[in-house]
C-alpha positions in Angstrom: -23.2 -16.6 -2.7 -19.6 -17.7 -1.8 -16.7 -17.8 -4.3 -13.0 -17.6 -3.3 -10.6 -18.1 -6.2 -7.2 -17.5 -4.7 -5.4 -15.8 -1.7 -4.2 -13.0 -4.0 -7.6 -12.4 -5.7 -9.4 -9.0 -5.0 -11.5 -9.1 -1.9 -15.2 -8.4 -2.8 -17.0 -9.6 0.4 -15.7 -10.4 3.8 -16.9 -11.4 7.3 -15.6 -9.6 10.4 -16.7 -9.5 14.0 -16.4 -6.3 16.1 -14.9 -7.0 19.6 -17.3 -6.3 22.5 -18.3 -7.5 26.0 -16.5 -10.8 25.7 -13.2 -9.0 26.0 -14.2 -7.7 29.4 -14.2 -11.3 30.6 -10.4 -11.4 30.4 -8.6 -11.2 33.7 -5.3 -12.5 35.1 -7.3 -15.4 36.5 -9.3 -16.2 33.3 -6.5 -15.9 30.8 -5.4 -19.5 31.2 -8.8 -21.2 30.8 -9.7 -18.9 27.8 -6.3 -19.7 26.3 -5.3 -16.1 25.9 -1.9 -14.4 26.2 -2.5 -10.8 27.3 -5.3 -8.5 28.4 -6.1 -5.8 25.9 -7.5 -2.3 26.5 -11.0 -3.0 25.2 -11.7 0.7 24.2 -8.5 1.0 22.2 -9.0 -2.5 20.8 -12.4 -1.6 19.4 -11.1 1.7 18.0 -8.3 -0.1 16.2 -10.7 -2.7 14.8 -13.2 0.0 13.6 -10.4 1.7 11.8 -9.3 -1.6 10.2 -12.9 -2.2 9.0 -13.0 1.3 7.6 -9.9 0.5 5.5 -11.8 -2.5 4.1 -14.8 -0.4 3.2 -12.7 2.3 1.6 -11.3 -0.1 -1.0 -14.9 -1.1 -1.9 -15.2 -4.4 0.0 -18.6 -5.4 1.3 -18.4 -6.1 5.0 -20.6 -8.5 6.9 -20.3 -8.0 10.7 -21.0 -11.3 12.5 -21.7 -9.5 15.7 -24.7 -7.8 14.1 -25.7 -10.9 12.2 -25.9 -13.1 15.3 -28.8 -10.9 16.4 -30.7 -12.1 13.3 -30.6 -15.7 14.3 -33.9 -17.4 15.3 -34.7 -18.0 18.9 -34.6 -21.7 18.5 -31.1 -21.7 17.1 -29.9 -19.4 19.9 -31.5 -21.6 22.6 -30.1 -24.8 21.1 -26.5 -23.5 21.1 -26.7 -21.9 24.5 -28.2 -25.1 26.0 -25.7 -27.3 24.1 -22.6 -25.5 25.4 -23.7 -24.3 28.9 -22.6 -26.2 31.9 -25.4 -24.9 34.0 -29.2 -25.3 33.9 -30.6 -22.0 32.7 -34.2 -20.8 32.4 -34.0 -19.8 28.7 -37.6 -18.9 28.4 -37.1 -16.0 30.8 -34.5 -14.4 28.5 -35.1 -12.2 25.5 -33.7 -13.2 22.1 -31.3 -10.3 22.3 -30.0 -11.5 25.7 -29.5 -15.0 24.3 -27.5 -13.7 21.4 -25.3 -11.7 23.8 -24.8 -14.7 26.0 -23.8 -16.8 23.0 -20.8 -14.5 22.3 -20.1 -12.8 25.6 -20.6 -15.9 27.8 -22.3 -16.2 31.1 -20.5 -16.3 34.5 -21.7 -18.4 37.4 -22.5 -15.2 39.2 -24.7 -14.0 36.4 -26.4 -17.4 36.1 -27.5 -17.5 39.7 -30.7 -15.5 39.1 -31.7 -17.5 36.0 -30.3 -21.0 36.8 -29.4 -23.5 39.4 -26.0 -22.2 40.5 -25.5 -22.2 44.2 -22.1 -20.6 44.5 -22.0 -17.5 42.3 -18.3 -17.2 41.3 -17.4 -14.4 38.9 -14.4 -16.3 37.5 -16.2 -19.4 36.6 -18.2 -19.7 33.4 -21.4 -21.5 32.7 -20.9 -20.6 29.1 -17.4 -19.5 28.1 -17.2 -16.2 26.2 -16.0 -16.4 22.6 -13.1 -14.1 23.2 -11.5 -15.0 19.9 -14.6 -14.3 17.7 -13.0 -11.2 16.2 -10.6 -13.6 14.5 -13.1 -14.8 11.9 -10.4 -16.4 9.7 -10.0 -19.7 11.6 -13.5 -21.3 12.3 -14.5 -21.4 8.6 -13.0 -20.9 5.2 -14.1 -20.8 1.6 -12.5 -22.4 -1.4 -14.3 -22.1 -4.7 -18.0 -22.2 -3.8 -17.5 -24.5 -0.9 -17.6 -23.4 2.8 -15.3 -25.5 5.0 -16.6 -25.8 8.5 -13.4 -26.0 10.5 -12.4 -27.9 13.6 -10.5 -26.0 16.3 -7.6 -27.2 18.3 -8.0 -25.0 21.4 -10.9 -25.9 23.7 -11.9 -22.2 24.1 -12.7 -22.1 20.4 -14.5 -25.4 19.9 -17.9 -23.7 19.6 -17.0 -21.1 17.0 -17.4 -23.2 13.8 -21.0 -24.0 14.7 -21.8 -20.4 15.5 -20.3 -19.2 12.3 -22.2 -21.8 10.2 -25.5 -20.9 11.8 -24.9 -17.2 11.1 -23.6 -17.5 7.5 -25.9 -20.4 6.5 -23.7 -21.5 3.5 -25.3 -23.8 0.9 -22.4 -26.1 0.1 -20.7 -27.2 3.3 -17.8 -29.5 4.0 -17.7 -30.2 7.7 -14.3 -31.4 9.0 -15.1 -34.2 11.5 -11.7 -35.4 12.5 -8.4 -33.8 13.6 -8.0 -30.1 13.5 -8.5 -27.8 10.4 -8.2 -24.0 10.8 -8.4 -21.1 8.3 -5.1 -19.5 9.3 -3.4 -22.4 7.6 -5.5 -22.3 4.5 -4.4 -20.6 1.3 -6.5 -21.3 -1.9 -4.5 -21.1 -5.1 -6.8 -21.3 -8.1 -7.8 -25.0 -7.9 -4.9 -25.9 -5.6 -4.4 -25.4 -1.9 -1.4 -24.4 0.2 -1.9 -25.6 3.8 0.1 -25.5 7.0 -0.2 -28.2 9.7 1.4 -29.3 12.9 0.8 -26.4 15.3 -2.9 -25.7 14.8 -4.3 -27.7 11.9 -3.3 -31.4 12.1 -2.3 -34.2 9.8 -5.5 -36.0 10.7 -7.6 -33.0 9.8 -5.9 -32.7 6.5 -6.3 -36.4 5.9 -10.0 -36.0 6.4 -10.6 -32.8 4.4 -8.2 -33.0 1.4 -9.7 -36.1 -0.3 -13.2 -34.6 0.1 -12.2 -31.3 -1.4 -10.7 -33.1 -4.3 -13.7 -35.3 -4.7 -16.1 -32.3 -5.0 -13.7 -30.7 -7.5 -12.5 -27.7 -5.4 -8.8 -28.8 -5.6 -6.7 -31.1 -7.7 -3.6 -31.0 -5.5 -2.2 -29.4 -2.4 1.1 -28.2 -1.0 1.4 -29.1 2.7 3.9 -27.4 5.0 4.8 -28.9 8.4 5.0 -26.2 11.0 6.9 -26.9 14.2 7.0 -25.0 17.5 8.7 -25.9 20.9 5.4 -26.9 22.5 1.8 -27.3 21.4 0.6 -24.4 23.6 -0.2 -20.7 23.0 2.4 -18.0 22.9 5.3 -20.1 21.4 5.8 -17.9 18.4 4.6 -20.1 15.5 0.8 -20.4 15.1 -0.8 -20.8 11.7 0.9 -20.7 8.3 -0.2 -17.0 7.9 2.1 -16.1 10.9 5.1 -17.0 8.8 4.2 -16.2 5.2 1.8 -14.2 3.1 1.0 -14.1 -0.7 0.3 -10.4 -1.6 0.2 -11.3 -5.3 0.7 -14.3 -7.6 4.4 -13.4 -8.1 5.2 -12.1 -4.6 5.4 -13.9 -1.3 6.3 -12.6 2.2 8.5 -15.3 3.7 10.0 -16.2 7.1 13.0 -17.9 5.7 14.6 -18.9 9.0 11.7 -21.3 9.6 10.3 -22.1 6.1 13.6 -22.9 4.4 13.9 -25.9 6.8 10.2 -26.8 7.0 9.1 -30.2 5.5 7.0 -29.8 2.4 4.7 -32.5 1.0 2.6 -32.7 -2.2 -0.8 -34.2 -2.3 -2.1 -35.4 -5.7 -4.8 -37.8 -4.9 -4.3 -41.1 -3.1 -0.7 -40.4 -2.1 1.3 -37.7 -0.3 4.9 -37.3 -1.3 7.7 -35.4 0.4 9.3 -32.7 -1.7 12.9 -32.1 -0.7 13.0 -28.5 -2.0 12.5 -25.4 0.3 8.9 -24.1 0.2 9.8 -21.0 -1.9 11.2 -23.3 -4.7 8.1 -25.4 -4.6 6.0 -22.2 -4.9 7.9 -21.2 -8.0 6.5 -24.2 -9.7 2.9 -23.7 -8.5 2.7 -19.8 -8.7 5.2 -18.6 -11.2 8.9 -19.2 -12.1 9.4 -15.4 -11.7 8.3 -15.5 -8.0 9.8 -12.7 -6.0 10.5 -13.6 -2.3 10.3 -10.8 0.3 12.2 -12.0 3.3 10.7 -10.7 6.5 13.0 -8.0 8.0 15.2 -8.4 4.9 16.4 -11.6 6.4 18.6 -9.8 9.0 18.4 -11.7 12.2 17.0 -9.2 14.7 14.8 -7.4 12.2 13.5 -10.7 10.9 12.7 -12.0 14.4 11.1 -8.8 15.5 8.9 -8.3 12.4 8.0 -12.0 12.3 6.9 -11.7 15.9 4.9 -8.6 15.0 3.2 -10.5 12.1 4.7 -8.8 9.0 3.3 -11.7 6.9 -0.2 -11.6 8.2 -1.7 -9.4 5.5 -5.0 -9.3 3.7 -5.1 -8.8 -0.1 -7.9 -6.4 -0.9 -7.3 -5.8 -4.6 -4.8 -6.6 -7.4 -1.4 -5.6 -5.9 -2.9 -4.0 -2.8 -2.8 -5.3 0.8 -3.7 -4.1 4.3 -0.9 -4.6 6.9 0.2 -3.4 10.3 2.1 -0.1 10.2 4.8 -1.2 12.6 6.5 -3.7 10.3 8.3 -0.9 8.4 11.2 -2.9 6.9 9.0 -5.6 5.4 6.3 -3.2 4.3 9.0 -1.1 2.5 10.3 -4.3 0.7 6.8 -5.3 -0.3 6.2 -1.9 -1.8 9.5 -2.1 -3.7 8.1 -5.3 -5.2 5.2 -3.3 -6.6 2.5 -3.9 -4.0 0.5 -1.0 -2.5 0.6 -1.4 1.3 -2.3 0.2 3.2 -1.4 0.4 6.9 -3.2 0.8 10.2 -2.2 0.7 13.9 -2.9 -2.5 15.8 -1.0 -2.2 19.1 -3.8 -3.8 21.1 -5.0 -6.2 18.4 -1.6 -7.9 18.1 -1.8 -8.8 21.8 -4.9 -10.8 21.1 -5.4 -14.6 21.0 -2.9 -17.3 22.0 -0.2 -16.5 19.5 -0.8 -12.8 18.5 -3.1 -11.9 15.6 -3.2 -9.6 12.6 -5.2 -8.3 9.6 -5.6 -11.7 7.9 -6.7 -13.3 11.2 -9.6 -10.8 11.4 -11.1 -11.6 8.0 -13.1 -14.5 6.6 -13.2 -13.9 2.8 -16.6 -14.8 1.3 -16.0 -13.6 -2.2 -12.5 -13.2 -3.7 -12.5 -13.2 -7.4 
């Protein structure tokens, strides 16, 4: 069963993915093709992720680990996906189901494929099947609103395979598959029958144009607030990724807000057939959609260097686990303190290796796919 009411609703059930062998595929020569920014310490990375998952369990959240669930897929599903995405001919029948599941996530180098395929030149830095190095960031490939699972569409080539893998593992009943443009979960904030959605850097206008009417048609939303995000170039490591890298909603009457960007971002309102530009800053629009008494926590208290540093270190990328309770990085001390002054309990953890991850840095919200939030 899936049921997500709102971003700020208590988290009852969530999907995560423990990092593993796929991270060992990162090297100075493979970073570019895997669209990654830095090489993490895999031992410390796993330890940080394990401690994060422990925090989720401590507050009573049911945790589904996709790395374990992939092992439960049938052989036919595993063979189909490996064959579909592999650039080499592989003797799949010679491989155990467990090996197929590992290859699906960890990838297969040309060197490894030589003994089970037709590769003549066994190069370690070339992949027959690219590893899913971003699989620990379960937020982006799929998302839930109401009782509908949205199968996303990823912008970066290295992540194109993830939505299909997630759908096979989770086997949701009601699925809306986005078949045009780009549509990613880091931009996606359900708000009790409405949707707050970023676009421009990762999700795209074409993706929103495809998905929003369908979400409205099936009754999951009646309107949407759309925020245009802009970054110097459409490439990793430029500072602005998804909407959750610049804002968070720890409660219905509190937002974490990167004002230097969001106060000048274009805002649009979707109410059916038309999309209209709203001239107000996003925080003023949200006063109408959340509560007139909305309290705005400016990242770093809006002081230039503190704001820029704590934005860069993802002060807004928080996961709401209960009413007035979030999990956040411990290093964003100024913003965390301001959030607590607003009446929110902040549970912190260390993520010095995790934040290096992905193309534009990643945080607690990135590592969670809420399945039940009610």
